[in-house]
MARZA-244956 format. One record per residue (C-alpha): x, y, z. Coordinates in steps of 0.02 Angstrom, whole numbers, plus 50000, padded with zeros to 5 digits. Layout:
// residues N
XYZ
...
END
This chain:
// residues 526
547375489459734
548845480359658
548785471759491
549685455559456
550765456259300
551085440059209
552915435859202
553655435259027
554575419358980
556445422058982
557385419258822
559165413058829
560245410758677
560745392458668
562405386858595
561485380958439
560635397958419
562275406958446
563115396358312
561645399258195
561785417958222
563655418058179
563865426758010
565735430158002
566295415257899
564615410857824
563345423457762
561515420657804
560125423657678
558485425257771
556805422857687
555545429157811
554115441157839
554405458257917
552845467557975
551825456457861
552895459857707
553885445157632
555715449057610
557465442257582
558865448857694
560725445457669
561785446557827
563675444857841
564845449957982
563305454158086
562855467657960
561445468957836
562265468357663
560705467457556
558815467857570
557395464657450
555565466557497
554335457357387
552965468657318
551145463757315
551195465657127
552635454757061
554005462956960
553955460856771
555785465056739
556445452756610
554725447756544
554555447156355
552915452056271
552165454556100
551585472456125
550595484656018
551175502355980
549755513656041
550545530455999
552165537855933
552815553656017
554075560855894
554395576156003
555205565256137
555835552056014
554835538256098
553265528056083
552055519956204
551795501256192
550355491456268
550975474756335
549365469556423
547615476256417
547715494156482
549575493556530
550615505956431
552515506056435
553805518656378
554955513656234
556385525156184
556665525655997
558515529356020
558825510856046
557515505255921
557305513855752
557745501355616
558025487255740
556155484855765
555325472555647
553415472755661
552655455355669
551025460355585
551685468755427
553175469655311
554595479455394
555015495955310
556115504355441
554675514155518
553735512355682
551875515455662
550375515455775
549625498055780
551275488855750
551465472755848
553265471555910
554315461056026
554795470356186
555605466256353
555255474956518
556805483356589
556045493856728
554455492656830
553265507156850
553845518956988
552775532657064
552115542856917
553275535056789
552705521056675
553655504856657
555025504856525
555295491956388
556645489056259
556615481656085
558355474456113
557795457456177
559105448256278
559225431156358
560585426056478
561285412456587
562785412456704
564005411856558
563305421556409
562085435056358
561265435056186
560595452056132
559485455255981
559845470955882
561725470555901
563175462055812
564495465855942
565385452656045
566105458856209
566945450956359
566785454256545
568065466856605
568455454956750
569195442256629
571075443056604
571815445656432
572365427456424
570635421256475
569835431656337
571025424756208
570715406656262
568825409156263
568905417156091
569875402156024
568585389856090
567105399656020
567955402455852
568435384155835
566605379355864
566055391355726
565115402655847
566315416955809
567205420555648
569075417555658
570115433055682
570315446255817
569215447555970
568175461655895
567335450055771
565445447955775
564365433055818
563935421455675
562225427055611
561605409755558
560665397855670
561425382855578
563135387955643
562515393155815
561725376055847
562505359055810
561435345455732
560955337855899
560185353955964
559355358055797
558575340755790
557925342955966
557015358955916
556335350755759
555685336155863
554655349055960
553805354055798
554835369655761
555255372255577
556755383055617
557415381255439
556185395055390
556845406855526
557885421755473
558965425955623
558985444655664
560635453255702
561215446255869
562635451055985
563415442156132
564225445956299
565425433056373
565235433956561
566535431256697
565985413656738
566355407956561
568135404956622
567555392556755
566955376956659
568205362856666
568115358856480
567745367356315
566305355056290
565465360556451
565635378856403
564915375956230
563435366356302
562995381656406
563035392256248
562015379956144
560675378656280
560495397756280
560525398856090
559165385556076
558095395356199
558385411356100
557965403555931
556425395056000
555785411656070
556015420555902
555135406555810
553645405855927
553445424755922
552925423755739
551385413355781
550775420455946
549415433455964
549645451356024
549895453956213
550595436356232
551935434256364
553315423756287
554415423656441
553925427556620
555055436456742
555895426256877
554965425357041
555525437057180
556255422157272
557325416557124
557855434557090
558425436457271
559425420257262
560325426157105
560595443457178
561335438557345
562195421757317
563385413657193
562755396257145
564305389657060
565445391457211
564135386657339
564405367857336
565125360957499
566465350457413
567655355957277
568805345057176
570145353457075
570305347156897
571255361956832
570575377856759
569765377056587
570585381356423
572365381556488
572075392356644
573045387556799
572395384256973
572595398657097
573905388857194
574925386457036
574755404956995
575725408757153
577225399357085
577085404956905
578025420656856
577095421456690
575395421256773
575995433956899
576425446156761
574735443356677
573855447656838
574885463556856
574235469256687
572485471756757
572815490156790
573245485356970
571375484457007
571515469257119
572955476757217
571945492257263
570345483857319
569935490057493
569175481757644
567445484657569
567745471357436
568245459257573
566525460657651
565495462757493
564375449657416
565685446757282
566675437857417
565495423157398
566185419857225
568015418557277
568855401557265
569815393657409
571595388557379
571635369657387
572935356857343
572915350457165
571885334657144
571265334557324
569445335157372
569275346957520
567615349957609
567305368057652
565965378657731
564775385557598
564865404357578
563005405957614
561645397257713
559805400057678
558635400957827
556755403557822
555335403057946
554005403157810
553375386057757
552885392057582
554645398957554
555425382957619
554455372357494
554945383757349
556775383857403
556845364957417
556035363257246
557315375257173
558735365557256
558095349057184
558055356557009
559715365957014
560805356957144
561615372957206
562325364757363
561785379457472
561145372957641
559315376957673
558625377157851
556835378657911
556835388458075
555475387158207
555545394558382
554045403158461
555095411258599
556465417558482
555805422158309
557015422758163
556895441758153
557365443158337
558805430658321
559625441758190
559025458558258
558185462558093
557265477758164
558845486858217
559805481858060
558455489057947
558355504758052
560225506958031
560095503757844
558805517757826
559615530157945
560225546157864
561845545657965
563115531657939
564615530858056
566345525757997
567615516158101
568795530958097
567505541858187
566935550858030
565185548957961
564105550357806
562475559757790
561355552257654
559885562857597
558815556857450
557825570357359
556605570057214
557955574557087
559535566557159
560375559057312
561625569357411
562975561257518
564035572057633
565665565757711
566155573157880
567665570757994
566535568858147
567475562458299
569075558958203
570555569258264
571675577558135
573315572358212
574975579158150
574555578757964
572745583857924
572935579757738
573385561657776
571895560657893
570725567857761
571335555257632
571115540757753
569335546157797
568895549057614
569515531857562
568525523757702
567015534257652
567205528857470
567065510557522
565535514557627
564725524657487
564905509957366
564155498457498
562695510057538
562245512257354
561975493457341
561165491257511
559915505557491
559735502557303
560005521057268
559915525857085
559905540656968
561075555157004
562135553857163
563215568357220
564565564757352
565375579057446
567005571657508
568155581157627
569135593957525
570935589057490
572265600457418
573325586957334
572835582657155
573635565557175
572565562057330
570995566757233
571535555457088
571825541057209
570105543757285
569255543357115
570225527857060
569755518757221
567925523557206
567855517957024
568605500957066
567365498757209
565795502557109
566335489756977
565805476357102
564005482257085
562905471156976
561895486656932
562785498256810
563625511856913
564745525356837
565855537756927
565835552756811
567125564756882
567515577257019
566855594956989
567895610757021
566955612157186
567585595057240
565915586057216
565985568357145
564625564257019
563955546357010
562545538756909
561745521956948
560485513656833
558685513956891
557965496356894
556935493557050
556325504057195
557545509857329
557495500757495
556545514957581
555125514057454
555075495057464
554695496757650
552935503057621
552535502457806
554085512157862
553225528957843
551705522857939
552675517658093
END
């Protein structure tokens, strides 16, 4: 007896679908659901470059609380702080000590059980480890970071020497920094950090900030501080952040214990900031000259002086490999356009979602921030968004222990409880006439892939990389220099320590959130 099988509807990729799937010139940021788990996936050059799965319990990283010290463990130089009823967090006293000022008693340089202190979550709870908090409260925007408990002012390493000098002049002239060399500290007086207009605005909200004694505060000047087209625009970004910082410190004195003074960004906003660059996302750009005396990139090509200033950057830009070309940092690069001309260009990213709730949140965010990033709502019953971009196979590749290189070599990535081990092998690559040249070429390609995989898989802690052994000390030095320049692109602090006598390269990457494999809670069940 024969059984009639219903014919499946055929799915053909239309020209519109094929164009939508193209990710070479324009990266795609997908907000979708994979096996019932909401996620954000960044795809460029038909390759998954980043993934973030949203947990059922939202992340608290960045949240600021008034916590209570429940116990002090002197043997491990730490204490445990309760930020919500029943939720204890780990606080290292190495970064606290005299920097902590209890809100419920007169400070005396000690940390005692029952003290109510201001803390910020820096790491979510993972497995058996509690969440971690810090007493060094920090607030940031795209241009500056204000950090309580420090007096140091530092500049992004990606800024040129001339850019740092120009920024220092602008901030010093406004009274934000004391005049002098670049190592000076931030002015520790709110009256100098905020002009009258901003102070009056806080006072109109009922804040008597004249009674506020500003704690020691440091500042980091970020890379984008060189982008504003005028000193006034740059200063407004600083004043807005300083007003937010002063308001938070003032309110903290009058709020009850366990109050949350600042909530963490939603997973959706965090993913947008992680995978895209808002400032260069707008479809049209009009050149008005770089701020504070900096020249436009086209002018830099014809300026010998600028050329020499670029060469002073330790030749870091000259030695960037193909990995940088395909990294997410590429979204922040400026196109070379003619001076004074308004040239439309394709945005670096396009956001696509098939979830109505995500679409509404994204449109609301776009209305409030005007990022200029195109947002598309995708609907097709025959060809789901995950099928259009082959999400299943891309995630499988991202979690595979073996990663193939274009040269024929491959990496083997094995995470363990204590550390992550990465082995580099020649694989199908033929040695040719000069094996040492081949080994160097494979190792350099592997270094780019290692830096990429650390970000993609969100690997953290101790990472040991066993590159192919090379006899030449200069080749090993070149490999280490290349690897160090590549990991600098990572937004998460990543440090290449050194190469051991056995030829093993030691890397550490800061633990912030769960690795990709742990985020995929269902991956082990499949």
